[in-house]
DRENKOLBA-543550 format. One line per 5 residues: their letters; for each residue x, y, z of C-alpha. Coordinates in Angstrom, 3 decimals. Last residue first. Layout:
BEGIN
A> X/Y/Z; ...;
! end
This chain:
BEGIN
RGLLR> 110.840/122.543/49.705; 111.376/125.324/52.255; 109.575/123.203/54.867; 112.177/120.596/54.529; 114.983/123.072/54.806;
KFAHK> 113.462/124.456/58.041; 113.171/120.957/59.360; 116.793/120.257/58.640; 117.858/123.490/60.373; 115.834/122.478/63.471;
CAVLF> 117.272/118.912/63.485; 120.827/120.242/63.326; 120.099/122.602/66.299; 118.623/119.678/68.235; 121.719/117.515/67.512;
RGILT> 124.077/120.343/68.602; 122.100/120.599/71.829; 122.225/116.881/72.465; 126.000/116.827/72.032; 126.463/119.888/74.351;
HKMRE> 127.740/123.334/73.351; 124.497/124.672/72.144; 122.876/123.725/75.428; 124.865/126.325/77.385; 123.410/129.086/75.181;
QRQYA> 119.882/127.746/75.652; 120.445/127.633/79.398; 121.550/131.220/79.392; 118.579/132.241/77.284; 116.136/130.479/79.579;
FAMRR> 117.655/132.149/82.609; 117.369/135.578/80.997; 113.816/134.873/80.048; 113.002/133.751/83.578; 114.607/136.888/85.115;
VAEIV> 112.861/139.186/82.581; 109.539/137.651/83.392; 110.108/137.848/87.154; 110.882/141.494/87.279; 114.519/142.302/88.036;
FESPM> 115.329/144.598/90.976; 118.862/146.228/91.240; 118.829/147.483/94.836; 117.712/143.978/95.906; 114.664/143.755/98.234;
GSDVQ> 115.431/142.564/101.828; 114.977/146.020/103.274; 111.306/146.006/102.298; 109.418/149.198/102.126; 112.313/151.558/101.928;
QLLCG> 114.088/148.922/99.926; 111.566/149.447/97.086; 112.920/153.055/96.682; 116.444/151.741/96.313; 115.227/149.276/93.640;
DVFGN> 113.597/151.920/91.487; 111.793/150.079/88.771; 111.464/152.139/85.529; 114.102/150.100/83.622; 112.135/146.901/84.239;
ARCME> 109.349/148.312/82.074; 111.610/148.604/79.090; 112.681/144.982/79.423; 109.088/143.602/79.377; 108.018/146.207/76.786;
RLAVD> 110.679/145.016/74.267; 109.922/141.321/74.852; 106.172/141.873/74.465; 106.611/144.018/71.441; 108.997/141.596/69.759;
SGTNQ> 106.436/138.886/70.138; 107.430/135.322/70.412; 107.615/135.614/74.148; 103.897/136.264/74.203; 102.642/133.755/76.736;
LFAGL> 105.545/134.592/78.973; 104.758/138.339/79.039; 101.049/137.861/79.652; 101.579/135.193/82.288; 104.023/137.311/84.209;
MEDSL> 101.920/140.545/84.099; 100.218/139.899/87.391; 103.436/138.934/89.226; 106.427/140.998/88.177; 104.685/144.021/86.641;
QQTLY> 101.884/144.031/89.160; 104.356/143.547/91.977; 106.371/146.534/90.672; 103.181/148.644/90.764; 102.464/147.658/94.357;
RHLKA> 106.055/148.366/95.292; 106.059/151.795/93.753; 102.826/152.599/95.557; 104.449/151.636/98.838; 107.614/153.685/98.146;
YGLQS> 105.898/156.954/97.306; 109.108/158.997/96.940; 107.163/161.585/94.980; 109.322/161.339/91.793; 109.508/157.551/92.165;
SVTLL> 105.782/157.304/92.536; 105.142/159.391/89.485; 107.608/157.488/87.398; 106.182/154.143/88.496; 102.811/155.622/87.668;
QTIGE> 103.692/156.278/84.084; 105.490/152.899/83.892; 102.277/151.116/84.939; 100.158/152.923/82.329; 102.689/152.278/79.564;
VRDRI> 103.062/148.586/80.572; 99.402/148.143/80.302; 99.186/149.947/77.045; 101.956/147.872/75.403; 100.620/144.578/76.699;
MDDSW> 97.118/145.390/75.482; 98.408/146.551/72.116; 100.570/143.389/71.678; 97.519/141.207/72.437; 96.717/139.437/75.708;
VLHQH> 93.690/137.109/75.612; 91.315/137.876/78.429; 88.102/135.822/78.882; 85.883/137.615/81.349; 83.021/135.552/82.900;
GYRYA> 84.986/134.743/86.059; 84.544/137.800/88.260; 81.646/140.190/88.714; 82.701/143.167/90.854; 80.235/144.298/93.444;
YVADP> 80.671/147.878/94.573; 79.598/149.881/97.640; 80.171/147.306/100.401; 79.981/149.430/103.579; 83.090/150.040/105.665;
ITAFR> 83.078/153.832/104.974; 86.092/155.966/103.984; 86.910/159.605/103.474; 89.650/160.888/101.208; 92.727/163.099/101.443;
ESALM> 95.167/164.550/98.908; 92.381/165.419/96.448; 94.657/166.162/93.519; 96.979/163.265/94.398; 93.892/161.031/94.712;
AHVFF> 92.641/162.048/91.307; 96.060/161.450/89.766; 96.216/157.990/91.303; 92.682/157.148/90.167; 93.165/158.294/86.571;
VPDEF> 96.306/156.195/86.153; 94.649/153.275/87.958; 91.745/153.529/85.517; 93.704/153.440/82.249; 95.418/150.162/83.048;
QCLSP> 94.597/148.575/79.697; 92.980/149.907/76.531; 94.889/153.175/76.943; 93.902/156.694/75.821; 94.218/158.257/79.239;
FALHN> 91.202/158.772/81.546; 90.695/162.373/82.312; 91.617/164.973/84.940; 91.775/168.602/83.944; 92.616/169.620/87.508;
ERIME> 89.598/172.066/87.783; 87.405/169.580/85.905; 88.066/166.571/88.169; 87.900/168.684/91.299; 84.549/170.230/90.235;
LSYIY> 83.241/166.696/89.563; 84.101/165.717/93.110; 84.877/161.929/92.998; 82.893/158.997/94.389; 84.756/155.830/95.212;
RTFDY> 84.390/152.059/94.787; 85.095/152.179/91.029; 88.783/153.146/91.383; 89.586/149.674/92.605; 93.410/149.669/92.184;
DYQYD> 96.209/152.276/92.734; 97.147/152.254/96.380; 99.346/154.755/98.213; 97.513/154.775/101.536; 99.668/157.029/103.720;
KYDIV> 100.344/159.591/100.981; 96.591/159.367/100.261; 95.802/160.908/103.614; 92.938/159.047/105.219; 89.698/160.279/106.709;
REDPF> 87.769/157.755/108.898; 84.807/155.526/108.966; 85.571/151.919/109.545; 87.303/148.701/108.436; 87.950/149.739/104.776;
SDLER> 87.967/147.228/102.015; 89.914/146.121/98.934; 93.342/146.984/100.339; 93.292/145.438/103.733; 91.237/142.557/102.249;
GHMSD> 94.123/141.614/100.022; 94.197/141.816/96.254; 91.200/139.888/95.116; 89.090/140.092/98.201; 87.373/137.390/100.283;
FDVKG> 84.211/139.348/100.677; 82.127/136.893/98.743; 79.019/137.161/96.635; 77.854/134.027/94.886; 76.153/134.804/91.562;
DRDIC> 78.702/133.283/89.342; 81.595/134.709/91.347; 80.490/138.146/92.637; 83.370/139.914/94.509; 82.873/142.476/97.210;
MSGGA> 84.351/145.964/97.417; 84.548/148.393/100.397; 83.807/152.111/100.457; 85.261/155.319/99.104; 85.020/159.117/99.476;
IKVGN> 86.719/161.689/97.365; 86.709/165.566/97.368; 86.754/165.969/101.174; 84.732/168.152/103.476; 84.258/165.417/106.063;
ATAAK> 80.477/165.686/106.270; 80.228/166.174/102.420; 82.305/163.139/101.543; 80.962/160.716/104.096; 77.378/161.893/103.386;
YLREL> 77.825/161.225/99.621; 79.428/157.801/100.240; 76.497/156.788/102.589; 73.908/157.861/100.086; 75.612/156.146/97.227;
ATQEP> 75.794/152.811/99.163; 72.329/152.814/100.784; 70.898/150.285/98.344; 73.798/147.825/98.896; 75.352/145.599/96.216;
IYDDS> 76.025/148.186/93.503; 76.433/146.361/90.255; 78.987/144.968/87.721; 78.643/144.091/84.034; 78.105/147.702/83.047;
DIFFV> 81.272/148.974/84.675; 80.606/151.597/87.357; 81.981/155.053/87.926; 80.608/157.472/90.557; 80.646/161.202/89.965;
FEGNA> 80.131/164.005/92.483; 78.265/167.272/92.446; 76.404/165.966/89.470; 76.017/167.572/86.021; 77.786/165.004/83.818;
QSLGF> 77.867/165.177/80.073; 81.637/165.850/79.704; 82.270/163.240/82.323; 80.290/160.674/80.320; 82.398/161.556/77.234;
NRAAS> 85.534/160.862/79.337; 84.024/157.504/80.466; 83.282/156.533/76.871; 86.763/157.588/75.629; 88.407/155.490/78.458;
AGANE> 86.202/152.541/77.897; 87.073/152.065/74.291; 86.405/153.850/71.026; 83.437/151.982/69.559; 81.186/154.499/67.777;
RSFVR> 78.931/156.284/70.155; 75.518/155.811/71.694; 74.230/157.827/74.754; 71.592/156.863/77.315; 70.397/159.108/80.142;
LRGDV> 68.811/157.328/83.016; 67.159/159.705/85.548; 64.092/159.641/83.346; 63.038/156.183/84.689; 60.803/153.773/82.712;
LALKN> 61.623/155.045/79.250; 65.292/154.916/80.022; 65.011/151.141/80.741; 63.886/150.535/77.124; 66.702/152.627/75.756;
LVALS> 69.206/150.703/77.797; 68.041/147.318/76.644; 68.111/148.480/73.061; 71.602/149.770/73.452; 72.884/146.508/75.052;
DDKSG> 71.266/144.261/72.369; 74.571/142.955/70.966; 77.209/144.581/68.764; 77.958/147.359/71.180; 79.344/150.579/69.713;
DDVFI> 80.488/152.127/73.089; 77.046/152.565/74.655; 77.445/155.393/77.187; 75.305/155.017/80.261; 74.956/158.422/82.229;
LEIDR> 72.838/157.839/85.268; 71.587/160.876/87.242; 71.233/161.047/91.010; 68.888/162.669/93.547; 67.218/159.446/94.715;
LTQSL> 69.857/158.479/97.318; 68.069/155.384/98.621; 69.568/153.578/95.667; 67.150/151.506/93.498; 68.100/153.301/90.287;
CSEVC> 71.742/152.265/90.649; 71.070/148.623/91.242; 68.487/148.677/88.439; 71.142/150.016/86.024; 73.632/147.264/86.759;
ASVYE> 71.022/144.531/86.861; 69.819/145.711/83.379; 73.359/145.851/82.092; 74.220/142.197/82.751; 73.311/140.041/79.811;
AANYV> 73.210/143.011/77.430; 76.752/143.795/78.186; 78.270/144.107/74.617; 80.080/147.314/75.419; 78.811/149.815/77.914;
PSIVS> 80.713/152.544/79.554; 79.201/153.660/82.835; 78.866/157.044/84.601; 76.849/157.576/87.812; 76.264/161.342/88.388;
IKPQH> 75.893/162.085/92.112; 74.171/164.885/94.012; 72.120/166.014/91.049; 72.590/169.682/89.985; 69.410/171.218/88.713;
M> 69.904/173.547/85.696;
! end
């Protein structure tokens, strides 16, 4: 069987509005020796019909349809079907911005004898492409061509701007964990640890559409995101990867703040908030920033503790006793 240079894998769920542009950006690559594996994950819109129509035009597109099981399961299925020397992951609402992207990544990987090669990311906001970055330009882009040791990089986001050796993935039994959130950083970090080194190019190889997603945090999403982060906090602590540990802690303290505080009525959110804090190694954080406290408290826990203390103090004031009396009276009224 012929082995393509790159297998492009994409999970598809209700992406009919964007999936054509995604597929076309892949098929228009100057690297022609590729295969596309698009896995429809039980879409309820016309995504599958759109994909099947596109597959009639170009045989390099292989379309699969499965019952909805989430992006991790779809990507893992795609990996099981892949034949390429390398794999490249793309979400069906995103696209490859430059036609030479896959060719440049492939040449960077093979010329340097590495298992992973990556490029820069750009952000598409309602059709306007910017290179302003979402996490810091020094993290979302590479300034030049070089080979980097992952122990010096220690980042966990943006797994879609890399190609990965399929042989490396299979030899190390790498797969996306069964999480509905944060599954890709877990895969990415373990892939980087298996590879140890990776090549970079400055080219924009991935365009991330931002602004059309509407995320409402459920208990399952909070639980899975915390699980993924704590898994990597454990790994970074064991390896002494202080920079990675700090990135993960910032995600818990900053990015997850809204999710935690919007769900303070949920026992799951409160439990996960406190559980996550127990995985933070303050002494390791001090290796990156000496001003960090050895007993680090994530922002959501700090705010909840402050609110609880204020509530306890309020109970002993005249207005506090009045509010408590009103609360009990209101409950009795509802009971009637």
